[in-house]
C-alpha positions in Angstrom: 15.3 -1.7 -8.3 16.7 0.2 -11.3 17.0 -2.8 -13.5 20.8 -2.4 -13.7 22.7 -5.4 -12.4 26.3 -5.0 -11.1 28.9 -7.0 -12.9 29.6 -10.4 -11.4 32.5 -10.5 -9.1 34.3 -13.1 -6.9 35.7 -11.9 -3.6 38.3 -13.6 -1.5 39.7 -12.3 1.8 43.0 -13.1 3.4 44.1 -12.1 6.9 47.8 -11.8 7.8 49.2 -12.7 11.2 49.9 -9.7 13.4 53.6 -8.8 13.6 55.6 -7.7 10.7 59.2 -9.0 10.3 61.1 -6.7 8.0 63.9 -8.3 6.0 67.2 -6.5 5.6 70.4 -7.9 4.2 68.9 -11.4 4.1 67.9 -11.4 7.8 64.5 -11.0 9.4 64.1 -8.5 12.2 61.3 -8.0 14.8 60.4 -4.7 16.3 60.6 -4.7 20.1 58.6 -1.5 20.6 56.8 1.2 18.7 59.1 4.2 18.2 56.4 6.8 18.8 54.3 4.9 21.3 51.4 2.6 21.1 48.7 5.1 20.1 50.2 5.5 16.6 50.6 1.8 16.0 47.4 1.3 14.0 48.1 4.2 11.7 51.7 3.1 11.2 50.5 -0.5 10.4 47.9 0.8 8.0 50.5 3.0 6.2 52.7 0.0 5.7 49.9 -2.1 4.5 48.8 0.6 2.0 52.3 0.6 0.5 52.2 -3.2 0.2 48.7 -2.8 -1.4 50.2 -0.3 -3.9 52.9 -2.8 -4.8 50.4 -5.6 -5.3 48.3 -3.4 -7.5 51.3 -2.7 -9.6 51.5 -6.5 -10.2 47.9 -6.4 -11.5 46.1 -7.6 -8.5 42.7 -6.0 -7.8 43.1 -5.7 -4.0 41.9 -3.7 -1.0 43.5 -3.7 2.4 42.3 -2.7 5.9 44.6 -3.3 8.8 45.4 -7.0 8.5 42.8 -8.1 5.9 43.3 -8.2 2.2 40.3 -8.4 -0.1 40.8 -9.7 -3.7 38.2 -8.9 -6.3 38.2 -10.9 -9.6 35.8 -11.6 -12.5 35.9 -15.4 -12.0 36.7 -18.0 -9.5 39.8 -19.1 -11.6 41.1 -15.5 -11.7 40.5 -15.1 -8.0 42.4 -18.3 -7.3 45.3 -17.2 -9.4 45.4 -13.8 -7.7 45.3 -15.5 -4.3 48.3 -17.6 -5.2 50.2 -14.5 -6.2 49.1 -12.6 -3.1 50.2 -15.4 -0.8 53.6 -15.7 -2.5 54.2 -11.9 -2.4 53.2 -11.6 1.2 55.5 -14.4 2.1 58.4 -12.8 0.3 57.7 -9.6 2.2 57.8 -11.4 5.6 54.1 -11.7 6.2 52.2 -14.9 6.6 48.5 -15.6 6.3 46.4 -16.4 9.3 45.3 -19.9 8.2 
């Protein structure tokens, strides 16, 4: 060991339910098929989640996303809990719900 300790961090993960319902003009819509076929579905989903992650970071959340899992990183349990509340609220407003 080098004697250097990493800073303390609290991690919290949140999975979203599969299926994204975009909202337009106050109504929710559901895709019935992938425009360019099924093989591109994971890349399209990840691209959408990366844009959402960028938005969440602009709100001050320290968040990482991979497919349907968001990982929050905070300095304390209290900060992590506050970030989790913001994350859940924002995901709900974007038409996503958590997998709990």
